[in-house]
C-alpha positions as CSV (number, residue, x, y, z in Angstrom):
1,M,121.9,72.6,115.3
2,Y,122.5,75.5,117.7
3,I,125.3,78.0,118.2
4,S,126.2,80.4,121.0
5,D,127.5,84.0,120.9
6,N,130.6,84.3,123.0
7,F,130.2,88.0,123.3
8,K,126.6,87.8,124.7
9,T,125.9,87.6,128.4
10,M,127.2,84.3,129.7
11,D,123.9,82.9,130.8
12,K,122.1,83.6,127.5
13,Q,120.6,80.5,126.0
14,T,121.9,79.3,122.6
15,Q,119.8,80.1,119.6
16,P,119.4,78.6,116.1
17,L,121.4,80.0,113.3
18,N,118.4,81.7,111.6
19,Y,117.9,83.7,114.8
20,F,120.5,86.1,113.4
21,D,117.6,87.4,111.3
22,D,116.4,89.0,114.5
23,I,119.5,89.0,116.8
24,V,119.7,91.6,119.6
25,S,122.8,91.6,121.7
26,V,124.7,94.1,123.9
27,L,128.5,94.0,123.9
28,P,130.9,95.9,126.1
29,I,133.0,98.5,124.3
30,P,136.7,98.0,125.1
31,Q,138.4,100.5,127.4
32,T,135.2,102.3,128.1
33,N,132.4,102.1,130.7
34,A,129.8,101.8,127.9
35,S,128.2,99.2,125.6
36,A,127.1,98.9,122.0
37,A,123.8,97.3,121.1
38,F,123.5,95.2,117.9
39,V,120.0,94.9,116.5
40,S,118.6,93.7,113.2
41,K,116.5,95.7,110.8
42,C,113.3,93.7,111.2
43,N,111.5,95.7,108.6
44,A,113.6,93.7,106.0
45,V,111.3,90.7,106.7
46,F,108.8,92.2,104.3
47,R,111.3,93.3,101.6
48,E,110.3,92.5,98.0
49,S,107.0,91.2,99.2
50,T,105.1,92.7,96.3
51,V,107.3,91.2,93.6
52,P,105.7,88.0,92.3
53,T,108.2,85.3,91.4
54,T,108.0,81.5,91.1
55,R,110.0,78.6,92.3
56,T,110.1,75.0,91.1
57,I,110.8,72.0,93.3
58,N,110.1,68.3,92.6
59,G,108.6,69.4,89.3
60,L,106.0,71.7,91.1
61,T,105.9,75.4,90.5
62,Y,104.7,77.7,93.2
63,V,104.8,81.4,94.3
64,P,107.3,81.8,97.2
65,W,106.1,83.6,100.3
66,G,108.5,86.6,100.4
67,A,111.8,87.2,98.7
68,D,113.4,84.1,100.2
69,D,110.2,82.1,100.9
70,M,110.9,82.4,104.6
71,M,108.6,85.3,105.4
72,P,106.0,83.3,107.5
73,Y,108.8,81.8,109.6
74,N,110.5,85.2,110.1
75,I,107.2,86.6,111.2
76,I,106.7,83.8,113.7
77,D,110.2,84.3,115.0
78,L,109.6,88.0,115.5
79,V,106.3,87.4,117.3
80,E,107.8,84.7,119.5
81,G,110.7,87.1,120.3
82,D,108.5,89.6,122.1
83,E,106.5,88.8,125.2
84,T,103.8,91.4,124.6
85,L,103.4,90.7,120.9
86,S,103.1,86.9,121.4
87,T,100.6,87.4,124.2
88,C,98.5,89.7,122.1
89,Q,98.5,87.2,119.3
90,I,97.2,84.3,121.4
91,F,94.7,86.6,123.0
92,N,93.3,87.6,119.6
93,A,93.1,84.0,118.5
94,E,91.3,82.9,121.7
95,L,89.0,85.9,121.4
96,C,88.2,84.8,117.8
97,Y,87.5,81.3,119.1
98,G,84.8,82.7,121.4
99,S,82.8,79.9,122.9
100,G,83.8,77.5,120.1
101,L,82.4,76.3,116.8
102,R,78.9,74.8,117.2
103,Y,76.9,72.6,114.8
104,C,73.4,73.5,116.2
105,T,70.9,70.6,115.7
106,E,67.9,71.7,117.7
107,A,65.7,71.8,114.6
108,A,67.2,68.7,113.0
109,S,65.7,65.2,112.9
110,D,67.1,62.4,115.1
111,D,68.8,60.8,112.2
112,V,70.6,64.0,111.2
113,K,71.5,64.6,114.9
114,T,73.2,61.2,114.9
115,Q,75.1,61.9,111.7
116,V,76.3,65.3,113.0
117,E,77.4,63.7,116.3
118,D,79.4,61.0,114.5
119,F,81.0,63.7,112.3
120,L,82.0,65.7,115.3
121,L,83.4,62.7,117.1
122,D,85.6,62.0,114.1
123,N,86.8,65.6,113.8
124,P,88.4,67.4,116.8
125,M,86.6,70.6,116.1
126,A,88.2,72.6,119.0
127,D,91.7,71.9,117.8
128,Y,90.7,72.7,114.2
129,F,88.9,75.9,114.9
130,L,91.5,77.3,117.3
131,G,94.1,76.5,114.7
132,V,92.4,78.4,111.9
133,C,91.8,81.3,114.2
134,Q,95.5,81.5,114.9
135,D,96.3,81.3,111.2
136,L,93.9,84.1,110.4
137,K,95.3,86.3,113.1
138,H,98.9,85.6,112.2
139,F,98.7,85.7,108.4
140,N,95.2,86.9,107.4
141,F,94.3,83.6,105.8
142,A,93.6,80.0,106.7
143,V,93.4,76.8,104.6
144,S,90.8,74.1,105.4
145,V,90.7,70.8,103.6
146,I,87.4,68.8,103.2
147,I,87.7,65.1,102.5
148,L,84.9,63.1,100.9
149,N,84.1,59.4,101.1
150,G,85.0,57.0,98.3
151,D,82.0,57.6,96.1
152,G,82.0,61.4,96.7
153,T,78.5,61.6,98.3
154,R,79.5,62.8,101.8
155,I,82.1,64.9,103.5
156,V,83.6,62.9,106.2
157,R,86.5,65.0,107.5
158,V,87.6,68.6,107.8
159,E,91.3,69.4,108.5
160,R,93.3,72.5,109.0
161,K,96.5,72.9,107.0
162,P,98.8,75.3,109.0
163,A,99.1,78.4,106.8
164,C,102.9,78.7,107.2
165,Y,103.4,75.4,105.4
166,C,101.1,76.2,102.5
167,R,102.1,77.7,99.2
168,F,100.0,78.7,96.2
169,T,100.6,77.8,92.6
170,P,100.6,80.7,90.1
171,V,97.3,82.0,88.7
172,D,96.1,79.9,85.8
173,P,95.9,82.2,82.8
174,K,92.9,80.3,81.4
175,T,90.7,80.4,84.5
176,G,92.2,83.4,86.3
177,R,92.3,81.4,89.5
178,I,94.8,79.8,91.8
179,E,94.2,76.1,91.1
180,K,96.4,74.3,93.7
181,V,97.7,74.5,97.2
182,L,101.0,72.9,98.0
183,F,101.5,71.7,101.6
184,G,105.0,70.7,102.9
185,N,107.8,71.7,105.3
186,F,108.9,74.7,103.4
187,R,111.0,75.9,106.3
188,N,113.5,73.1,105.8
189,L,112.4,71.6,102.5
190,L,114.7,69.0,100.9
191,P,114.5,67.8,97.3
192,T,113.5,64.4,98.6
193,D,110.6,65.6,100.7
194,T,107.1,64.9,99.7
195,I,104.8,67.8,98.9
196,E,101.1,67.3,99.1
197,V,99.2,68.8,96.2
198,I,95.5,69.8,96.9
199,D,92.9,71.1,94.5
200,L,91.8,74.6,95.6
201,L,88.1,75.4,95.2
202,D,87.2,78.7,93.6
203,T,87.8,81.3,96.3
204,Q,84.8,83.4,95.1
205,S,82.4,80.5,94.8
206,P,83.6,77.3,96.5
207,W,80.1,75.7,96.8
208,R,79.3,76.0,93.1
209,D,82.8,74.9,92.2
210,L,82.6,71.8,94.4
211,Q,79.3,70.8,92.8
212,S,80.7,71.4,89.3
213,R,83.8,69.3,89.9
214,L,81.7,66.3,91.2
215,G,79.1,66.5,88.5
216,L,76.3,67.7,90.8
217,R,75.7,70.8,88.8
218,S,75.7,71.1,85.0
219,T,78.7,72.7,83.4
220,R,78.3,73.7,79.8
221,G,75.4,71.3,79.4
222,S,77.2,68.3,81.1
223,K,76.8,66.8,84.5
224,S,79.7,64.4,84.3
225,P,82.3,64.7,87.1
226,R,85.4,66.7,86.1
227,T,87.6,65.1,88.7
228,T,88.1,61.9,90.7
229,A,89.7,63.8,93.6
230,R,88.1,63.4,97.0
231,K,90.1,66.1,98.8
232,F,89.6,69.8,98.3
233,A,91.1,73.0,99.9
234,I,89.0,76.0,100.8
235,L,90.7,79.3,101.4
236,S,89.4,81.6,104.1
237,R,91.2,85.0,103.5
238,F,90.8,88.3,105.1
239,P,90.5,90.8,102.2
240,G,93.3,93.3,101.9
241,V,94.2,96.1,99.6
242,D,97.2,94.2,98.1
243,S,97.0,90.5,98.6
244,M,97.0,88.6,95.3
245,Y,98.7,85.6,96.9
246,Y,99.9,86.0,100.5
247,P,98.4,88.9,102.5
248,I,100.6,91.1,104.6
249,P,99.1,91.3,108.1
250,H,98.2,94.6,109.5
251,Y,100.7,94.4,112.3
252,A,103.5,94.5,109.8
253,A,103.5,98.2,110.5
254,L,105.0,97.3,113.9
255,F,108.1,95.9,112.3
256,R,108.4,98.5,109.7
257,G,108.4,101.2,112.4
258,N,110.7,101.5,115.4
259,W,108.7,100.5,118.4
260,Y,109.3,96.8,118.2
261,K,113.1,97.4,118.2
262,I,112.8,100.0,120.9
263,K,110.9,97.7,123.3
264,R,113.4,94.8,122.7
265,L,116.4,97.2,123.1
266,I,115.1,98.6,126.5
267,G,115.1,95.1,127.9
268,E,118.7,94.5,126.7
269,A,119.7,97.9,128.1
270,K,118.3,97.2,131.5
271,E,120.1,93.8,131.6
272,A,123.4,95.4,130.5
273,K,123.0,98.1,133.2
274,L,122.3,95.5,135.9
275,R,125.2,93.4,134.9
276,N,128.0,95.8,134.3
277,A,126.6,99.3,135.0
278,A,127.5,100.2,131.5
279,P,125.0,102.5,129.6
280,I,124.5,101.9,125.9
281,K,126.5,104.4,123.8
282,Y,125.9,103.1,120.3
283,V,123.2,101.2,118.5
284,V,124.4,99.2,115.5
285,E,121.7,98.0,113.1
286,I,122.8,95.2,110.8
287,A,120.6,93.9,108.0
288,S,120.4,90.1,107.8
289,R,121.5,90.2,104.1
290,Y,124.9,91.6,105.3
291,W,125.7,88.2,107.0
292,D,124.3,86.3,104.0
293,N,126.4,88.2,101.6
294,L,129.5,87.9,103.8
295,F,129.1,84.1,104.1
296,A,128.6,83.7,100.4
297,K,131.6,86.0,99.5
298,L,133.9,84.0,101.8
299,H,132.3,80.6,101.0
300,V,131.7,79.9,104.6
301,T,129.2,77.1,105.2
302,D,130.3,75.6,108.5
303,I,128.2,76.8,111.4
304,K,131.1,77.2,113.8
305,E,133.0,79.2,111.2
306,R,130.1,81.4,110.6
307,Q,129.8,82.1,114.3
308,R,133.5,82.9,114.6
309,L,133.2,85.2,111.6
310,I,130.3,87.0,113.2
311,N,132.1,87.5,116.4
312,D,135.2,88.8,114.5
313,K,133.1,91.3,112.6
314,K,131.5,92.6,115.8
315,R,134.9,93.0,117.3
316,E,136.1,95.0,114.3
317,M,133.0,97.2,114.5
318,L,133.6,97.9,118.2
319,E,137.3,98.6,117.6
320,F,136.4,101.0,114.8
321,L,134.0,102.9,117.1
322,T,136.5,103.3,120.0
323,N,140.0,103.3,118.4
324,V,141.7,106.7,118.7
325,E,143.2,106.2,115.2
326,N,139.7,106.1,113.7
327,S,138.7,109.5,115.1
328,G,137.0,111.4,112.3
329,S,136.9,108.4,110.0
330,V,133.9,107.2,108.1
331,L,132.5,103.7,108.0
332,F,131.7,102.5,104.4
333,T,129.2,99.6,104.0
334,G,127.1,98.2,101.2
335,K,123.5,99.2,100.5
336,S,120.6,98.0,98.5
337,I,117.9,99.9,96.6
338,S,114.2,99.4,97.6
339,V,111.8,97.7,95.2
340,D,110.4,101.1,94.0
341,G,113.9,102.4,93.3
342,K,113.4,105.4,95.5
343,G,115.0,104.4,98.8
344,E,118.3,103.1,99.9
345,N,118.8,100.5,102.6
346,P,122.3,100.5,104.1
347,D,123.6,97.1,105.4
348,I,124.9,98.7,108.6
349,T,123.7,101.8,110.5
350,V,125.5,103.2,113.6
351,T,123.6,105.5,115.9
352,S,125.2,107.4,118.8
353,I,123.2,107.6,122.0
354,D,123.3,110.7,124.2
355,S,125.2,109.9,127.4
356,K,122.4,111.6,129.3
357,T,120.0,108.9,128.2
358,K,118.1,107.2,131.0
359,E,119.8,104.2,132.4
360,G,118.8,100.8,133.8
361,G,116.2,101.6,136.5
362,D,114.6,104.6,134.8
363,W,112.9,103.0,131.8
364,E,109.4,102.4,133.3
365,S,107.7,105.2,131.3
366,D,109.6,104.2,128.1
367,I,108.7,100.5,128.3
368,A,105.1,101.4,129.1
369,E,105.0,103.6,126.0
370,A,106.5,100.8,123.9
371,V,104.1,98.2,125.3
372,N,101.1,100.5,124.6
373,M,102.3,100.9,121.0
374,V,102.6,97.2,120.5
375,C,99.1,96.6,122.0
376,F,97.7,99.4,119.9
377,T,99.0,97.9,116.7
378,M,97.6,94.5,117.7
379,R,94.2,96.1,118.6
380,V,94.4,94.8,122.2
381,H,93.9,97.0,125.1
382,S,96.9,96.6,127.4
383,N,94.7,96.2,130.5
384,L,93.0,93.1,129.0
385,V,96.2,91.2,128.8
386,G,97.9,92.7,131.9
387,S,100.9,93.9,130.0
388,V,101.2,97.4,131.4
389,P,104.3,97.5,133.8
390,G,105.0,99.6,136.8
391,K,103.4,100.0,140.2
392,T,101.7,103.3,139.7
393,Q,100.0,102.7,136.4
394,S,96.3,103.7,136.1
395,N,93.9,100.8,135.7
396,N,90.4,100.5,134.3
397,S,87.5,99.6,136.5
398,G,85.7,96.2,136.1
399,S,82.9,97.8,134.1
400,D,85.4,99.4,131.7
401,K,87.2,96.1,131.2
402,R,84.0,94.2,130.7
403,E,83.0,96.7,128.0
404,L,86.4,96.5,126.4
405,Y,86.1,92.8,126.2
406,T,82.7,93.0,124.7
407,I,83.8,95.4,122.1
408,A,86.8,93.2,121.3
409,Q,84.5,90.2,120.8
410,A,82.1,92.1,118.7
411,L,85.0,93.0,116.3
412,Q,85.5,89.2,115.7
413,K,82.3,89.0,113.6
414,P,84.1,89.6,110.2
415,Y,86.5,86.7,111.0
416,H,83.7,84.4,111.9
417,D,81.9,85.3,108.7
418,I,85.1,84.3,106.8
419,L,85.6,81.0,108.6
420,L,82.0,79.7,108.8
421,P,81.3,79.1,105.1
422,V,83.5,76.0,105.2
423,H,81.1,74.4,107.6
424,Q,78.0,75.7,105.9
425,I,79.2,73.8,102.8
426,I,79.7,70.7,104.9
427,C,76.1,70.9,106.2
428,R,74.7,71.6,102.8
429,F,76.6,68.9,101.0
430,N,75.8,66.2,103.6
431,G,72.1,67.1,103.5
432,W,71.8,68.0,107.1
433,T,68.5,69.8,107.1
434,G,67.8,71.9,110.2
435,V,71.5,72.2,111.1
436,H,73.2,75.6,111.2
437,V,76.7,76.6,112.3
438,D,77.4,79.2,114.9
439,C,80.2,80.6,117.1
440,P,78.7,82.2,120.2
441,F,80.4,84.9,122.2
442,I,81.2,84.7,125.9
443,Q,79.8,87.9,127.4
444,L,80.9,88.9,130.9
445,T,78.0,89.9,133.1
446,T,77.3,92.2,136.0
447,L,76.8,91.2,139.6
448,D,73.1,91.8,139.5
449,E,72.6,89.0,137.0
450,H,74.0,86.5,139.6
451,R,76.3,84.7,137.1
452,D,79.8,85.3,135.8
453,A,79.2,85.0,132.1
454,K,76.8,84.0,129.4
455,E,76.9,82.9,125.8
456,V,75.5,85.3,123.3
457,T,74.9,84.4,119.7
458,Q,74.1,86.7,116.7
459,N,71.8,84.0,115.3
460,P,68.2,85.1,115.9
461,N,67.1,81.4,116.3
462,D,69.3,80.9,119.3
463,Y,68.9,82.1,122.8
464,E,71.3,83.2,125.5
465,T,72.6,80.4,127.7
466,D,74.2,80.5,131.1
467,D,77.9,79.6,131.3
């Protein structure tokens, strides 16, 4: 269900209710030729992320992802809410994809080649590999599921489980490992929804663990199978300094800082200037918990009533900022204490903007600076994605861009090293002798080579090929 904000610009599209977690709107201040900008505190997305808790649903206990279990979806909303950030994310995923995942069978027998071809026909590898690349770039981990045949002698399928719909069970105190992965629609999970429970192979030794579970390797003197399961999850996780369950991606710094909000706010300011020639005089930052606490206190559940209440509260704030009777008054709001107990997080923060601040048409240098900060955080040179605005911006030469692209692809090796073991296990388990897995790079060439690009692999047994 969707709602609309009557105080926004009239041609704004309606947004889902959870969009208030990252709402940015500019409202005219009564009796003045100025506007006030309402923005959320997006760094609250990662609040309480280091406090491990558990939840139980349908008899299954798991560790929530973030304080309210909505962190992955809030991250996705923040990424999709910014043109530069979303472009950098898909660019990084496509860069990691390279020339695609390859099962190289040049040294294999004809029978093995046929088996591999049949396997690849049954498994859309391009869709799978691009998906896990996106998961790894968004959340620093990806979940692959291998499915065996009925007698457990061959792996017949490999699937990707989108990371945002995966949750981990608590660490088993006996083994010291996460034993299960839960897969379900945790964004809108209902008590009647079915949650898929998948055995998770040992993250440190998945190959040995798979053999042990199927009785192919002796465990304490016994070779009997320890399970009848034919579906197992393999976790591919980018190592972090603090990631016991769900890693915090490196670009979280973008939301904890100010540049993400600044970039979004400049766009709103330019629109406000173009529509009513009113510069922004105040920036009002509102934490998402403020609305949650307000709805809970007043027992408001109806979506239309919530929208009306939000509009009323915004009107009250604007009247407080401009009413002559409130001159010299102080606005008191609630606050919360950070997890470490050292910092205070107010629900509402009001910042006055200097009237001499640049207006609508003079933001080119500021937006360029904000774009460069976003690209820097995402480790993407802005010229590679064409996101630097303005007519007089300096540009790199073709040689510089080619080298930048080569450097960016070379930096994908750690991600490939993390993703490829899943497929090495498949080849080893299925007995495909002479088959190795590779993900070649696409290297842009110079004009003297008389070709646009070529594939380059880091495997010494492979050769460069024309593309």
